[in-house]
BALUM-164546 format. One record per residue: residue number from 1; x, y, z of N, C-alpha, C in turn. Coordinates in steps of 0.02 Angstrom, whole numbers, always signed. Example, Ala and Ser with C-alpha at 12.3 -4.5 7.8 and 13.67 -1.06 7.14 Angstrom:
REM BALUM-164546
i/n.east/n.north/n.up/ca.east/ca.north/ca.up/c.east/c.north/c.up
1/+660/-284/+390/+615/-225/+390/+660/-165/+390 .
2/+642/-112/+354/+684/-53/+357/+645/+2/+394 .
//
This chain:
REM BALUM-164546
i/n.east/n.north/n.up/ca.east/ca.north/ca.up/c.east/c.north/c.up
1/-1010/-132/+735/-958/-82/+738/-913/-83/+677 .
2/-900/-143/+652/-858/-149/+592/-890/-113/+533 .
3/-956/-120/+528/-992/-86/+473/-988/-10/+480 .
4/-993/+13/+542/-989/+86/+554/-920/+111/+536 .
5/-868/+73/+555/-800/+92/+538/-790/+95/+463 .
6/-816/+45/+428/-811/+43/+355/-847/+102/+324 .
7/-907/+119/+351/-945/+175/+325/-908/+240/+334 .
8/-877/+249/+393/-839/+311/+405/-781/+317/+357 .
9/-747/+262/+344/-691/+264/+297/-715/+280/+226 .
10/-772/+252/+207/-801/+267/+141/-817/+341/+135 .
11/-848/+368/+187/-867/+439/+187/-806/+484/+184 .
12/-754/+464/+221/-693/+505/+221/-659/+504/+153 .
13/-654/+446/+122/-626/+440/+55/-667/+480/+5 .
14/-733/+473/+9/-777/+509/-37/-770/+584/-29 .
15/-763/+607/+34/-755/+679/+46/-690/+705/+16 .
16/-636/+668/+25/-572/+690/-3/-572/+688/-79 .
17/-602/+636/-107/-607/+632/-180/-649/+689/-208 .
18/-701/+708/-171/-742/+764/-192/-702/+828/-194 .
19/-659/+838/-143/-616/+897/-142/-567/+896/-201 .
20/-544/+836/-220/-496/+830/-275/-529/+846/-342 .
21/-588/+817/-354/-619/+825/-420/-660/+889/-425 .
22/-669/+923/-369/-706/+987/-371/-669/+1036/-416 .
23/-703/+1062/-464/-675/+1109/-513/-621/+1077/-556 .
24/-623/+1011/-561/-576/+977/-605/-593/+991/-678 .
25/-544/+1006/-718/-554/+1019/-789/-553/+951/-825 .
26/-612/+923/-839/-615/+856/-867/-586/+854/-938 .
27/-594/+909/-975/-564/+912/-1042/-488/+912/-1037 .
28/-462/+948/-986/-390/+948/-975/-364/+880/-954 .
29/-403/+845/-912/-384/+777/-892/-381/+730/-952 .
30/-431/+736/-995/-431/+695/-1056/-371/+711/-1100 .
31/-353/+775/-1103/-295/+795/-1144/-231/+765/-1116 .
32/-225/+761/-1050/-166/+731/-1019/-163/+657/-1036 .
33/-218/+622/-1028/-219/+550/-1040/-209/+533/-1113 .
34/-229/+577/-1158/-222/+564/-1229/-148/+566/-1251 .
35/-106/+600/-1213/-36/+606/-1233/+7/+551/-1203 .
36/-23/+501/-1173/+15/+449/-1139/+61/+412/-1188 .
37/+122/+400/-1167/+171/+363/-1207/+168/+290/-1184 .
38/+142/+247/-1227/+131/+177/-1208/+195/+139/-1195 .
39/+251/+162/-1224/+314/+128/-1212/+334/+134/-1139 .
40/+327/+193/-1110/+343/+202/-1040/+294/+165/-995 .
41/+231/+163/-1015/+181/+126/-977/+199/+52/-976 .
42/+220/+26/-1034/+238/-45/-1038/+298/-61/-994 .
43/+348/-16/-994/+407/-27/-951/+387/-28/-878 .
44/+348/+20/-857/+326/+23/-787/+283/-37/-769 .
45/+240/-56/-815/+195/-112/-801/+233/-178/-795 .
46/+282/-189/-839/+321/-250/-836/+362/-254/-771 .
47/+384/-196/-747/+420/-195/-683/+377/-220/-626 .
48/+312/-214/-633/+267/-236/-580/+273/-311/-568 .
49/+285/-349/-621/+296/-421/-613/+358/-433/-570 .
50/+411/-396/-584/+472/-402/-543/+459/-383/-471 .
51/+415/-335/-460/+396/-315/-393/+363/-372/-355 .
52/+317/-406/-388/+280/-461/-357/+328/-519/-342 .
53/+373/-534/-389/+422/-587/-377/+466/-569/-318 .
54/+487/-506/-313/+528/-484/-257/+492/-491/-190 .
55/+428/-477/-190/+388/-486/-129/+387/-559/-108 .
56/+382/-604/-158/+381/-676/-143/+449/-698/-116 .
57/+503/-672/-145/+571/-690/-122/+581/-668/-50 .
58/+558/-608/-34/+566/-583/+35/+527/-625/+85 .
59/+465/-642/+66/+424/-683/+112/+455/-752/+121 .
60/+484/-780/+67/+515/-846/+73/+571/-846/+126 .
61/+606/-790/+131/+659/-786/+181/+630/-794/+251 .
62/+574/-761/+264/+543/-765/+330/+510/-833/+342 .
63/+484/-862/+289/+456/-930/+296/+511/-980/+315 .
64/+568/-974/+282/+624/-1020/+297/+650/-1010/+368 .
65/+649/-948/+392/+670/-936/+460/+624/-971/+510 .
66/+562/-983/+490/+514/-1019/+532/+514/-1093/+515 .
67/+561/-1115/+474/+567/-1185/+454/+504/-1210/+418 .
68/+476/-1166/+377/+420/-1184/+334/+446/-1184/+262 .
69/+452/-1242/+234/+479/-1249/+166/+422/-1261/+117 .
70/+415/-1215/+70/+365/-1221/+17/+398/-1209/-50 .
71/+373/-1240/-104/+399/-1226/-171/+391/-1152/-186 .
72/+440/-1123/-221/+437/-1051/-235/+375/-1033/-276 .
73/+354/-1078/-321/+294/-1063/-362/+234/-1056/-316 .
74/+230/-1096/-264/+174/-1090/-217/+177/-1025/-178 .
75/+237/-1007/-158/+245/-943/-122/+227/-885/-167 .
76/+248/-889/-231/+230/-836/-279/+155/-832/-289 .
77/+122/-890/-294/+49/-889/-304/+14/-858/-243 .
78/+36/-875/-183/+5/-847/-123/+19/-772/-117 .
79/+80/-752/-137/+96/-681/-136/+51/-643/-185 .
80/+42/-672/-244/+1/-640/-295/-73/-637/-272 .
81/-96/-690/-241/-164/-690/-214/-171/-636/-161 .
82/-120/-628/-120/-122/-575/-69/-127/-506/-101 .
83/-90/-496/-155/-93/-432/-190/-163/-418/-218 .
84/-195/-472/-241/-263/-464/-267/-311/-440/-213 .
85/-309/-473/-155/-355/-454/-102/-337/-387/-70 .
86/-273/-370/-70/-254/-303/-47/-282/-249/-92 .
87/-289/-265/-157/-312/-216/-206/-388/-209/-206 .
88/-424/-264/-196/-497/-262/-204/-535/-255/-138 .
89/-502/-271/-82/-535/-265/-18/-517/-199/+15 .
90/-562/-169/+54/-545/-108/+89/-491/-121/+141 .
91/-442/-77/+144/-386/-89/+189/-330/-122/+151 .
92/-273/-129/+184/-214/-157/+151/-190/-222/+184 .
93/-233/-253/+224/-211/-313/+260/-253/-374/+241 .
94/-302/-366/+197/-343/-423/+177/-302/-478/+146 .
95/-252/-459/+107/-209/-508/+75/-167/-546/+126 .
96/-148/-512/+180/-109/-545/+233/-150/-600/+266 .
97/-213/-585/+277/-258/-635/+309/-263/-697/+264 .
98/-270/-685/+198/-275/-741/+151/-211/-782/+151 .
99/-154/-749/+152/-89/-784/+153/-81/-826/+216 .
100/-99/-797/+273/-94/-834/+336/-139/-896/+335 .
101/-200/-886/+310/-248/-942/+308/-222/-998/+263 .
102/-194/-981/+206/-172/-1032/+159/-110/-1069/+185 .
103/-62/-1031/+215/-3/-1064/+241/-20/-1108/+301 .
104/-69/-1087/+341/-90/-1129/+397/-120/-1195/+372 .
105/-152/-1194/+314/-178/-1255/+285/-121/-1300/+260 .
106/-68/-1269/+235/-12/-1307/+209/+34/-1332/+265 .
107/+36/-1295/+320/+77/-1315/+378/+34/-1311/+441 .
108/-13/-1356/+449/-61/-1351/+505/-28/-1355/+574 .
109/+31/-1383/+578/+65/-1388/+643/+110/-1328/+656 .
110/+109/-1279/+610/+152/-1219/+616/+112/-1156/+607 .
111/+52/-1153/+635/+8/-1096/+624/+37/-1031/+651 .
112/+63/-1033/+712/+92/-972/+740/+151/-949/+699 .
113/+192/-996/+676/+251/-980/+635/+229/-950/+568 .
114/+175/-977/+539/+150/-950/+476/+127/-878/+484 .
115/+90/-865/+538/+66/-797/+550/+125/-750/+564 .
116/+176/-775/+600/+234/-734/+615/+273/-716/+552 .
117/+276/-762/+504/+312/-747/+442/+279/-690/+403 .
118/+213/-692/+401/+176/-639/+365/+181/-573/+403 .
119/+175/-577/+470/+179/-517/+511/+247/-483/+504 .
120/+301/-523/+508/+368/-495/+503/+382/-469/+433 .
121/+356/-502/+383/+364/-479/+314/+333/-410/+306 .
122/+273/-402/+332/+239/-338/+330/+277/-286/+371 .
123/+302/-306/+429/+339/-260/+473/+403/-235/+440 .
124/+438/-279/+404/+499/-259/+370/+485/-204/+318 .
125/+430/-213/+281/+411/-162/+231/+393/-97/+265 .
126/+357/-101/+321/+336/-41/+357/+396/-3/+385 .
127/+443/-39/+415/+501/-6/+444/+544/+27/+391 .
128/+552/-7/+333/+590/+23/+279/+556/+87/+254 .
129/+490/+84/+248/+452/+143/+226/+457/+199/+277 .
130/+457/+182/+342/+463/+232/+394/+530/+268/+389 .
131/+584/+231/+377/+649/+262/+369/+650/+309/+308 .
132/+624/+286/+252/+623/+327/+192/+578/+388/+200 .
133/+521/+379/+232/+475/+435/+243/+505/+486/+290 .
134/+539/+462/+343/+572/+508/+389/+626/+549/+355 .
135/+666/+516/+314/+719/+552/+278/+689/+602/+229 .
136/+636/+582/+194/+604/+627/+145/+574/+687/+180 .
137/+543/+676/+238/+511/+732/+274/+564/+781/+299 .
138/+620/+756/+324/+674/+799/+348/+701/+842/+290 .
139/+706/+812/+231/+733/+847/+174/+682/+896/+143 .
140/+618/+881/+147/+567/+923/+117/+504/+924/+160 .
141/+505/+962/+216/+447/+962/+261/+391/+1010/+241 .
142/+406/+1057/+196/+359/+1111/+182/+290/+1088/+159 .
143/+283/+1040/+113/+215/+1021/+91/+170/+999/+148 .
144/+195/+958/+194/+153/+936/+249/+138/+993/+297 .
145/+185/+1039/+304/+173/+1097/+346/+119/+1141/+315 .
146/+118/+1145/+249/+65/+1183/+215/-3/+1151/+226 .
147/-4/+1083/+225/-66/+1048/+236/-93/+1063/+305 .
148/-48/+1063/+355/-69/+1076/+424/-97/+1146/+432 .
149/-75/+1194/+390/-100/+1262/+396/-150/+1280/+343 .
150/-173/+1232/+304/-221/+1245/+250/-288/+1265/+278 .
151/-325/+1303/+240/-391/+1327/+262/-433/+1276/+297 .
152/-458/+1226/+259/-494/+1170/+289/-440/+1117/+298 .
153/-411/+1114/+357/-350/+1076/+367/-359/+1002/+354 .
154/-329/+979/+299/-331/+908/+283/-295/+868/+338 .
155/-240/+897/+363/-204/+863/+416/-247/+851/+477 .
156/-286/+902/+497/-329/+894/+556/-386/+846/+541 .
157/-410/+844/+480/-462/+797/+462/-436/+726/+469 .
158/-374/+715/+445/-344/+648/+451/-337/+628/+524 .
159/-311/+674/+565/-302/+659/+635/-369/+644/+669 .
160/-419/+686/+655/-485/+676/+685/-515/+610/+663 .
161/-507/+595/+598/-533/+531/+573/-500/+472/+606 .
162/-434/+477/+616/-398/+424/+650/-420/+415/+722 .
163/-432/+471/+756/-455/+468/+826/-524/+436/+830 .
164/-569/+457/+785/-637/+429/+785/-636/+354/+773 .
165/-598/+333/+723/-594/+262/+707/-562/+222/+764 .
166/-513/+252/+797/-482/+218/+854/-531/+208/+910 .
167/-571/+261/+924/-622/+256/+976/-674/+203/+960 .
168/-697/+204/+897/-747/+155/+875/-719/+84/+882 .
169/-657/+74/+860/-627/+8/+864/-619/-14/+937 .
170/-599/+33/+980/-590/+17/+1051/-655/-4/+1083 .
171/-708/+33/+1067/-774/+17/+1096/-795/-52/+1073 .
172/-786/-66/+1008/-805/-132/+982/-765/-187/+1016 .
173/-701/-176/+1027/-659/-227/+1059/-682/-239/+1131 .
174/-695/-185/+1168/-715/-193/+1238/-783/-226/+1245 .
175/-828/-212/+1197/-894/-242/+1199/-891/-318/+1190 .
176/-841/-341/+1152/-834/-413/+1139/-776/-444/+1177 .
177/-748/-406/+1224/-687/-427/+1259/-698/-493/+1297 .
178/-752/-497/+1333/-763/-556/+1374/-769/-619/+1333 .
179/-795/-615/+1273/-806/-675/+1232/-744/-695/+1193 .
180/-701/-646/+1175/-647/-662/+1129/-577/-659/+1159 .
181/-571/-632/+1218/-505/-620/+1246/-461/-682/+1251 .
182/-484/-738/+1278/-439/-795/+1286/-409/-820/+1220 .
183/-451/-829/+1169/-427/-853/+1105/-381/-802/+1072 .
184/-401/-740/+1074/-362/-686/+1043/-294/-679/+1074 .
185/-292/-676/+1140/-229/-667/+1175/-183/-728/+1163 .
186/-212/-787/+1165/-172/-847/+1153/-140/-847/+1085 .
187/-177/-828/+1034/-150/-827/+966/-95/-774/+959 .
188/-107/-716/+989/-57/-662/+985/+7/-683/+1020 .
189/+1/-713/+1079/+61/-734/+1115/+101/-785/+1075 .
190/+67/-832/+1044/+103/-883/+1006/+136/-852/+944 .
191/+101/-805/+913/+129/-771/+854/+190/-730/+872 .
192/+186/-692/+928/+242/-651/+949/+302/-695/+970 .
193/+287/-751/+1001/+341/-797/+1019/+377/-823/+957 .
194/+338/-838/+905/+369/-862/+843/+405/-805/+807 .
195/+380/-744/+815/+410/-686/+781/+482/-674/+805 .
196/+497/-691/+866/+564/-680/+893/+617/-716/+852 .
197/+597/-769/+819/+646/-807/+778/+675/-765/+721 .
198/+638/-712/+701/+661/-671/+645/+713/-620/+665 .
199/+718/-605/+729/+762/-551/+751/+829/-578/+774 .
200/+855/-625/+737/+922/-653/+748/+964/-635/+687 .
201/+1021/-602/+700/+1063/-580/+644/+1085/-640/+602 .
202/+1070/-636/+539/+1089/-689/+492/+1092/-660/+422 .
203/+1120/-699/+378/+1124/-677/+308/+1054/-667/+278 .
204/+1008/-712/+296/+940/-706/+271/+906/-643/+293 .
205/+917/-624/+357/+887/-562/+382/+913/-501/+345 .
206/+978/-500/+333/+1006/-443/+297/+979/-439/+225 .
207/+972/-497/+193/+943/-496/+126/+871/-472/+128 .
208/+833/-490/+180/+764/-468/+186/+761/-392/+195 .
209/+808/-364/+233/+810/-291/+243/+826/-256/+177 .
210/+876/-283/+141/+893/-254/+75/+833/-256/+28 .
211/+799/-313/+28/+740/-320/-15/+684/-272/+5 .
212/+676/-261/+71/+624/-215/+94/+633/-146/+65 .
213/+696/-122/+66/+710/-56/+37/+707/-59/-39 .
214/+735/-112/-68/+736/-118/-141/+667/-120/-171 .
215/+620/-154/-138/+552/-158/-163/+519/-89/-165 .
216/+532/-49/-113/+505/+19/-113/+535/+60/-171 .
217/+601/+55/-179/+633/+92/-234/+606/+71/-302 .
218/+591/+6/-309/+563/-18/-372/+493/+9/-383 .
219/+453/+10/-330/+384/+36/-337/+385/+110/-355 .
220/+434/+147/-328/+441/+218/-346/+463/+226/-418 .
221/+506/+180/-441/+529/+183/-510/+471/+169/-559 .
222/+426/+125/-539/+367/+110/-580/+325/+174/-588 .
223/+314/+209/-532/+275/+271/-536/+312/+323/-577 .
224/+378/+325/-573/+417/+372/-614/+406/+358/-688 .
225/+404/+294/-707/+392/+276/-777/+323/+300/-800 .
226/+273/+294/-757/+206/+317/-775/+206/+393/-781 .
227/+243/+427/-738/+248/+500/-743/+282/+521/-808 .
228/+334/+484/-827/+367/+498/-891/+320/+485/-949 .
229/+278/+434/-943/+232/+419/-998/+183/+476/-1010 .
230/+169/+515/-957/+124/+572/-963/+163/+637/-976 .
231/+229/+632/-982/+273/+689/-994/+270/+739/-936 .
232/+263/+713/-875/+263/+755/-816/+335/+773/-799 .
233/+348/+836/-785/+416/+858/-770/+437/+843/-699 .
234/+449/+780/-685/+469/+760/-618/+529/+715/-623 .
235/+575/+721/-574/+634/+679/-573/+623/+620/-525 .
236/+666/+570/-531/+661/+513/-485/+677/+535/-414 .
237/+722/+584/-407/+738/+611/-341/+677/+643/-309 .
238/+637/+678/-348/+576/+708/-321/+525/+654/-302 .
239/+523/+600/-341/+480/+543/-323/+499/+517/-254 .
240/+565/+513/-241/+589/+488/-177/+572/+536/-120 .
241/+565/+600/-135/+545/+648/-84/+471/+645/-69 .
242/+432/+625/-119/+359/+628/-113/+328/+562/-89 .
243/+344/+508/-124/+305/+447/-116/+314/+412/-48 .
244/+374/+411/-17/+377/+380/+49/+330/+411/+100 .
245/+326/+478/+99/+282/+514/+145/+209/+500/+129 .
246/+193/+501/+64/+124/+490/+43/+102/+419/+60 .
247/+144/+369/+45/+126/+300/+59/+120/+287/+134 .
248/+163/+319/+174/+158/+310/+246/+94/+342/+273 .
249/+75/+399/+245/+15/+433/+268/-48/+393/+252 .
250/-50/+361/+192/-110/+326/+173/-119/+260/+210 .
251/-68/+241/+250/-76/+182/+293/-124/+194/+350 .
252/-137/+258/+365/-186/+274/+417/-253/+243/+399 .
253/-285/+208/+445/-348/+174/+429/-408/+221/+428 .
254/-403/+274/+387/-457/+323/+384/-490/+327/+316 .
255/-461/+293/+266/-490/+294/+199/-494/+223/+172 .
256/-523/+216/+113/-525/+152/+79/-464/+147/+34 .
257/-415/+107/+56/-353/+97/+18/-317/+162/-2 .
258/-325/+213/+40/-290/+276/+28/-321/+320/-25 .
259/-377/+299/-55/-407/+339/-109/-430/+406/-82 .
260/-413/+458/-116/-430/+525/-95/-373/+558/-57 .
261/-350/+526/-4/-295/+553/+35/-231/+554/-7 .
262/-219/+500/-45/-159/+497/-87/-160/+554/-138 .
263/-215/+564/-171/-219/+617/-222/-212/+686/-191 .
264/-242/+696/-132/-238/+761/-99/-166/+778/-81 .
265/-130/+730/-54/-61/+741/-35/-17/+754/-97 .
266/-30/+717/-150/+9/+727/-212/-2/+797/-239 .
267/-62/+822/-235/-77/+890/-260/-35/+942/-222 .
268/-33/+935/-155/+6/+981/-115/+80/+977/-132 .
269/+106/+917/-140/+176/+909/-157/+191/+937/-226 .
270/+149/+922/-275/+161/+946/-343/+158/+1022/-345 .
271/+112/+1052/-307/+108/+1124/-306/+170/+1155/-275 .
272/+193/+1127/-220/+251/+1154/-185/+314/+1147/-227 .
273/+323/+1089/-259/+383/+1076/-298/+376/+1101/-370 .
274/+318/+1132/-385/+305/+1160/-452/+314/+1107/-506 .
275/+283/+1049/-493/+285/+994/-541/+223/+997/-585 .
276/+231/+994/-648/+174/+996/-694/+195/+972/-762 .
277/+156/+990/-812/+173/+972/-880/+147/+1026/-926 .
278/+181/+1032/-980/+161/+1083/-1028/+132/+1053/-1091 .
279/+97/+1094/-1129/+72/+1071/-1194/+4/+1040/-1193 .
280/-26/+1031/-1133/-93/+1003/-1130/-141/+1058/-1108 .
281/-186/+1076/-1152/-232/+1131/-1138/-275/+1116/-1077 .
282/-278/+1165/-1030/-320/+1158/-972/-296/+1109/-920 .
283/-233/+1087/-926/-207/+1037/-879/-167/+1072/-825 .
284/-194/+1072/-764/-158/+1099/-706/-133/+1043/-662 .
285/-118/+1060/-600/-91/+1011/-553/-142/+956/-539 .
286/-205/+976/-528/-256/+926/-514/-263/+875/-570 .
287/-267/+900/-630/-274/+855/-688/-214/+809/-695 .
288/-154/+837/-682/-93/+797/-686/-92/+741/-635 .
289/-110/+758/-573/-110/+708/-519/-162/+654/-531 .
290/-222/+675/-552/-275/+625/-564/-256/+578/-620 .
291/-226/+605/-673/-205/+562/-729/-152/+512/-706 .
292/-104/+535/-667/-52/+490/-641/-83/+437/-595 .
293/-131/+457/-554/-164/+410/-509/-204/+358/-548 .
294/-235/+379/-602/-274/+332/-643/-228/+278/-671 .
295/-169/+298/-696/-122/+248/-723/-97/+202/-668 .
296/-79/+230/-610/-50/+189/-556/-101/+140/-529 .
297/-162/+164/-514/-213/+120/-486/-235/+68/-538 .
298/-241/+90/-601/-260/+43/-653/-209/-12/-661 .
299/-144/+5/-658/-91/-45/-663/-94/-93/-604 .
300/-106/-67/-545/-110/-110/-485/-167/-160/-492 .
301/-224/-136/-514/-282/-181/-521/-269/-232/-576 .
302/-239/-211/-631/-225/-256/-687/-179/-313/-665 .
303/-126/-297/-629/-78/-348/-608/-103/-389/-549 .
304/-155/-366/-515/-184/-406/-461/-230/-461/-487 .
305/-256/-452/-548/-304/-500/-575/-277/-571/-581 .
306/-215/-582/-603/-190/-651/-605/-192/-684/-537 .
307/-179/-646/-484/-183/-673/-416/-253/-696/-399 .
308/-303/-656/-420/-372/-675/-408/-391/-737/-447 .
309/-370/-741/-510/-385/-800/-551/-351/-862/-521 .
310/-289/-853/-498/-252/-908/-467/-290/-933/-405 .
311/-314/-886/-365/-348/-904/-303/-412/-943/-316 .
312/-454/-916/-360/-519/-947/-372/-512/-1013/-411 .
313/-461/-1018/-454/-449/-1081/-488/-428/-1135/-439 .
314/-387/-1117/-390/-366/-1165/-340/-424/-1185/-295 .
315/-465/-1137/-276/-523/-1152/-233/-571/-1199/-269 .
316/-578/-1189/-334/-623/-1233/-373/-594/-1303/-377 .
317/-528/-1308/-384/-498/-1375/-390/-500/-1412/-323 .
318/-505/-1375/-267/-507/-1408/-202/-575/-1436/-185 .
319/-625/-1417/-222/-693/-1442/-207/-701/-1516/-228 .
//
């Protein structure tokens, strides 16, 4: 069943990417990429290091709430490794599994607490994104409304894909329920019990909340720098209207790391807000969005590589 689910997600991503690149002006795309300003790319790329450090700082707060004390360098390395696996594995939770596994090895008597720290860290980011996406949608609902009424409704495709994957996952779970239920339920109960430790008002919790929002704002600023490097006529305020909704939508487990769905949503938003660039022959909204996506995804993969090297170097030293 897991293979079928993965295949469906691959097909869905491929279908959306096909819609994006269909009738794409490749010469226009090349013209957009040729005008890139490397100074803005460098600024945005260097900010990514600050983003990773901020993620490590936020996770350390939740680890300390669970009374798990680790050197910050170790927390940073595990955070970076998680970013690597989030980037190269399908889905956005592969890195979380790696982090939980590694912390459980470092604190074998605190396994539930280790899992709770990662779960709550992820939850804080999700809740902050939900707040930002809700505010952005209230302020600018038209693009998503256009998607819902579009000829071949992308919105309905997303919903249908989510329903299909949910059904497939449910069937797979029920088929293996008798064999896995006791262990699974026991682990979940222990993790949820440990998670309650995070929902106590404290200075650390407030700092974690501030960081959850700040990290999102920083990631949006990075994308803004890449947009400026391509001379795209977009403001940071428009980025705040677009990206929270887009990032929240791509969390749906219907594509491979949001590929295809992210670009499709950006096209609708850029068209509605009349965002584009001038001076590049044959460059329309599609070419602009694809060029921006190439820079953003390329930067993510580039900065994830140190995490991969860190992980495999440590695994080799443990042998």
